[in-house]
N, C-alpha and C positions, 0 to 999 in steps of 0.2 A: 622404549617401545618393545613389546613382546613379539618376537619373530614367529615364523610358522611352527618351528619345533616347540617353542614355549607355549604357543596357543594350543597345540595338540595336547601337550602335557596338562594344561589347565583343564581342557575338556575331559581328558581321561580322569583327572582327579575329581571333577564334579560327578562323573559317572560312578566312580567307586564310592564316593560319599553317599549318593542316592541309593546305590545297591546295598550298602551296609545299613542305612536307615530302613530300607524296605525289609531287609531280613530281620532286623530287630523288631519292627512293628508287626510283621505278619507271623512271627513265631507264636505258637500256641500259648495261651495265657498261663503264666506261672513258670514257663520254660525260658531259660536264658541261653546265651551263647558263650562258649569259650573262644579265645582268639583263634586257636588252630582250627576248630570246627567251623567257625564263621569264615575264615580265610578259604577253606576248601569249598564252602557253599557258594561264595561269590567269585571264586577263581582269581584271587589276588594273593600277594605274598603276605606272610604272617606279620612282617614288620610294617607293611602298609596298613593292614587292617588294625593292628595294635595301635598305630599312630592315630588312625581315624577314631577308634573307640575311645582312646584317652582324651582326644579333643572333644568328642561328643560329651563325655562325662564331665569335663571341665565346664562345659556350657549348659549342663543340666539336661541335655537331649538324651543322654544315656545314664544309667545308674549301674554301679558295679558293686558286688557284694564281697565279702571276705574271701570267697573262693575264686576271685577274679572272673566271675560270671557276669555278663552284661545283660541288662534289661532296658525296656523303655524308661526314659528319664522323666522327671517332673515337668520339665519345660515342654516336652512333647505332649504331655497330658493337658497342660494349659492350652496349648495351641489347638488341640483337638476339641476341647470344650468351647473355645472361642469360635472356631469354625462352625460348630453345630449351632451356636447362638446367632451367628451373623450371616451364614450363607442363606440367601433368599430361597433357594430350592428346599433346603432342609427345614428352615423355619416355616415356609409356606405349606409344606407337606404334612407336618405333624397334626394340626387340627383336622385336616381333611381326612387323613388316614384314620384318626380316632373315630370320626363320624362314620366312615365307610365300614370300619370293623364292626361297629354296632349295627348298622343297617343290614350288612350282608351276613352277620354272624360268622365272620371269617377271620383267618389270619391275613393281615395286610402287609405288603412289602412295597418299599420304593427301591427299585433296582436301577443302577446306572451302568451305561455301556463303558467298557474299558477296565483297566488300562490296556489289557490285551485286546486286539481288534475282534477276536472271535469269542469273547466272553463278556459277562457283566458281573456285578457284585451287588450284594444287599447293602444299601446305604442306610436304610431305616427299616425297622421291623416292629410290628405290633402283633404279638401272638394272641390267637383266640383263647379266651379263658377256658379252662377245663383240664381234665387229667391227661388227655391225649394231645401231644404236641409234636410238631415236625422238628427234625433235627436241623434247625436253621439258626444262624447267628449273624449279626452285622459284620460285614467284610467278607462273608463267604462268597466264593465264586460260583456263578451260574452259567450253564451253557446257553448259547443263543438258539440252538436248533431244537431244544427240548424244554418243555415247560412254558407256561403262559407268559411269565415276565420276560424270559429270554426271547421268545418268538415275537412278542410285541415290539421289542427293540429291533429284532431282525427285520420286521416290516418297515422300519425306518432306514436302517443302514444297508439293507440288501444282502443277498446270500453270498455275494462275492467275498465277504470277509471270512467265510467259513473255510476250514482246511480239511481236506480228505485225509484219512477216513474219519467219518463222524462217529463218535462213540455211541453205543446203544445202552440206554439206562433201563429199559424195560422192553417187553414185547411190543408196546405201543409206540416206542420212539421211532420217529420218521428219520431215516438216514439217506433217503434218495434226494439229491439236490433238485431234480426236476419237480418232484412232488412238493418239496419245500417252497420252491419258487411259486408254484400255483397257490399253495396255502397262504404265502405272503401276499400275493395279489388279492386274494379274497379278504384277508385281514385288513388290508389298506382300505378297501371299499367299506367294510363294516365299521372300522374305527376301533376295533378291539379284537382280541384273540381268545379263543376257548381251548383249553387243553385238559385232557383226562389221562392221567397215568403216564405221560410221556417222559417226565423227569423223575418225579417221586411216584412210584407205582400206586400208592394208596391216596393220591391227591387229585383233586379236580379244581381247576382255577380259571379265572378270567383276568386279562390284563389289557391295559391300554397305554400306548406310547405318548410321550410328551418331550418337548425340547426346552432346555433352559438357555443354552447358547447354541450357535450354529453347529458346533462340534461336541456338544454335550447332550446326549440322548438318554432318556430315562423311561421307566415304565412303572405304573402303579398296578398292583395285582391283588386280587382277593382269592384266597385258597381255602377250600373246605375238604372234609373227608369224602373220599370217592364213594364209599358205600352208602352215604346218606345224601348224595347230591345227584340229581337227575339232569339230563340234558336241558329240560325246560327251566330248571333252576339256573343253569349257566346262562341260558338265553335271557332270562329275566335280569340277571346281574350285569350283563354286557353293557347296556346303556347307563347303568348306575356307575360302573367303573369308568366308563368313558367320560362321564360328567366329572367324576373325581379327578381324572387326569387334567381336564380343562380347568378345573378350579385350582389345582396345584400350579399349573402353568400361569394362570392369571395372577395368583398370589405372588409367585416368584417374580413375575415381570414387574409388578407394581413396586416391589421393594428391591429391584435389581441393583441399583447403584446408589449407595449412600456415601457421599464424599466425606472422608475423614481427614483430620489435620495431618499434614505431612510430618513424619518424624525422621530426621536425618540419621544416617548410620552412626554407630559408635566407632571406636578406634580399631576394631578388629578387622584387619584387611586380609586375613588368611582366606583360603578357599572355603574352609569350614565356616568361618564367620560370614562369608558372603552367602553360602547356602542357607544358613540360619536366617539371615536377614531376608532372603527371598521368601522363605516359608512364612516369616512374620508379615511381609508385605501382602502375600496372597491371602493370608488369614484375616488381616485387617480389612482388606478391600477385596473380598472373594469374587466379586463380579465386575470389578472395575480397577484392577491393579494397573499401575502405570508401566510404561515401557520407555525406551529412549533415554533422554537426558535425565528425566525425573527418576527413572529406575536406577540409573547409575548413581545419582545422588543418594538415594535411599540405601544402596548397597555399599556406598563408600568406594566406588570403583570407577574406572574410566568407561567411556561408552562401549569400546570394543569388548572389554571384559564382561560388562553387563549384557551385551548382545549375545555373547557366547553362552552365558549362563541361562539367559532367556531361551535360546535355541535348545539347550539341554533340557530345560523344563518342559518345553513343548514336545520334544521327542519322547520323553519318558511319561508324559501325561500329568506332570505336576501342574501344568497350566494348559489352557486352551485359548485360542484367539477369541476376543470379545469384540464389541462394537468399536469402530475406529481403530486406534492404535493401542487400545488397552487389552488386558488379558484377564481371564477368569481362572479361579481355582479349578484344576482339572481332575480327572477320574482317579489318578493315583493318590493325590492329596485327599480326596473325598474317601477313598478306600482306607487310607491310613486313619482318618478321623473315625470311620466306622469301626475299625478294628480296636482302636484305643478306647472309644466310647466318649460319652459326654458328661461323665461324673466330675464333680468338683469337690474333692475331699481335701480341704486346706490342711488338715492335720497330717494327712499322708504326704501331700506335696511339700510342706514346709518342715516335716519332721526332722530332717537332717540338720536344718538351721537351728531349730530349737534345742536339739541334743548338743550341738557344738557350742551353743551359747551357754548352756548349763555347765558344760565341762570347762569352758574358758573362764567363767565367772565364779564357779563354785556355788552359785545360788540356785534355788529352785526357780524354774522358768515355766511360765504358763502361756498358752496360746489361746486367745479368745477370738471367735469369729462372729461377725455382725451380719444379721439378716435384715436387709432394708425393708422387706415386705411386712415384717412383724415388728420392726424397730426394736429388736432384742438381740442380746449377745449371749453366747454360750462358751464356756470353757471346754475346748475340744481336745487339748493335749497338755501333758505335763512332763517335764524332764527334771529329775531329782538332782539337787546340788550335792556338793561334797562336804559341806559344813556339818559339824557334829550335832547342831540343833537347827532345824528348819521346819517350814510349814509344808504339809502335804496338801495339795490342792484337790478339790473335788471335781474330777473330770466329768463333764456332762451337766454340771450345774449352771443355772442361769446367772449371768453377771449383771448386776444393776448398773445402769448407765450413769446415774447421778452421784454415786458414792464409790470410792475406791479408784485407784489409779487406772486399772484395766478398763473399767467402764467409761471413766471421764476422758481417757485418751481417745476413745471412739466418739463419744458424744460431742467433743469439741469440733469434730469435722462432719457432723451430721447436719441436715437441713435445720434451720432455726425452729421449725415447728416441732421437731422431735424433742429438742431441749425444752420447749415450752410445755410439752405434754407430760413431762416427768412429774410424778406426784410428790417427790421429795419426802418420802416417808423415812424417818431416821432409823438406820440399822444399828447404830451405836451412838453414844453421846457426841461423837465427833463428826457424824454425817452432816453434809450441807442441808440446811432446812429453809434457806431463803433463796429466791431466784437471783437476787443481787450477788450473794456470795458465790452461787454456782456459776453465774456468768463471768465473774472475775476469775474464777479458777479456769474456766474454759478458754478465756482470752489469753491467760498466761500460758496455757498448753499450746495454743496456736502460735504464740510468739516464740516459745522456746523449743517446741517440737517434742516435748516429753511431759509426762504427768507424774506427780508424786502425791501420795496420800498416806497419812499416819492414823491408823485406827478407825478409818471411816467405814469400812465394811467388816473387818475382823479386828476386834478391839486391840489385840496384842501384835498386830502385823503392820509392817511398813511396806508400801507398794511403790514401785517405780515402773512406768510403762511408756511405750512408744507405739503410735499407730502405724499400720501398714495399709496400703491402698492397692486397688486393682483398676487400672486405667483411670486414675484420678479420683476414684470413689473409695471412701473409707471401707475397708473390708474386715478390720479387726485390730487387735493389739497384741503386743508381746509384753509380758510383765515379769518383774522379779518380785517375789513375796518373801520378805525378810522379817524375822522376829524383831520387835521394836527394841529390845534390850541390846541388840547387836548393831543398831544403826550407827552409833558413834565410831564403831570399828571399821566401817565400810568405806572403801575408796569410791565415793559417789561419782566424781567426774569420770573415773575409768568405767564404772558400770553404765553411766549414761552413754558414753561413746560406744561401748560394745552393743548396748541395746539399740541405739540408733542405727549402727551399721547393719545389725541383723534385720531390723525392720526394713531398711532399704533393700537388702537382699531379697526379702519376701516380696516387696513391692515390685522389684524388677522381674521376679519369677512370674507373678500373677498378671503383669501388664504386657500389652502388645502394642 
């Protein structure tokens, strides 16, 4: 049993891990951290920060370059993407914001309160088309006392969260608490806020507040250029923005909790491992993450340890209380996702795995990505081997699903209708041309876990491929392409093992 000193140490360790993650994620894009610089920034010893950074890099949460500079890692990018896809507020807001931007001819933002009590941040942004743009970006912090979005949130949380003295951003910024209190009262009655030049001097906007969870307040805003926007324009937009806020709230409420299969923790029982599992739990079930015994089981910890980590998460804003005993993804986690973005570039995420596989095998290695919406695969990356004779793959080219190892490794795990829709046009004399032959090949791939093909897509090439998955759905394949005349010299069992292990690495990276 952990005593009081051990418990305090564990909490302090959790605090430092979250502080290091926050510094990594909120660093300007393209800039990284050295150990000494980051240690000074978070107020911890270099040895502690170095240990945390190395642990984060081992788990893919951080990436380190040849200069020992640390950046956001591929696993964090995956978690950010999944949170964007699954969080009911973010999912529900996107179509409403798109429509509002067109209707209002305006830049539209979704701002969320926190993680600091006196500020908000941009969770989603839809910039108005045109040559003139505001200097805004997802994750950017917004004041609550100035600007439409911040003041709409202030109308829900109250002026007591503000701290004196209030900064003045323009001559129109209101910094008198009594006047702000009166403005907040009027805004509550109207259901929306109008602001002209209070935060960005050349902007005029309207915003309306909404709630996703009791402790998660947000606002949707429409902002236009001040010189071309009249007071009557803002008054006309007020009810439109108010309806957009209601629509977002309704959409988020309808999709609020989708129960997902419980996934027990792996063997990593370190503090870093538990923080990573907590992030994964919150991302997997962003509006209904478990607490208590179930959380402990997911974290691979006892209840006391899980309770301390949950308390830390609530304190920092990684989570907020939800209905019953569950918890929801909090403003700090949402801000991290906003800063990282929702891009899903598998070539970038899996690039290190592909390069390492090519070095270990000596063979040219390709990465194909599958698009289920179009039922097509594309070669997105290549790592050159070390052999004196090899094939150079055509990055960006379409990969046929019915011929060649790379495509068939994917097709074997697609819905049956995708296989049935293949035209079976021969690319070489060795390409499969009958459905019976193709189905036999696909079944063998499913049975063995890998695909091989000789001259089916490229006459003089032999291919060996293994599929990878994202949350149980096929996402692409890894492939070796070898000149046919060298096949007898190759240690095929060794290549299959390396290929399968690398595919499992990518699957683990992309799955939550």
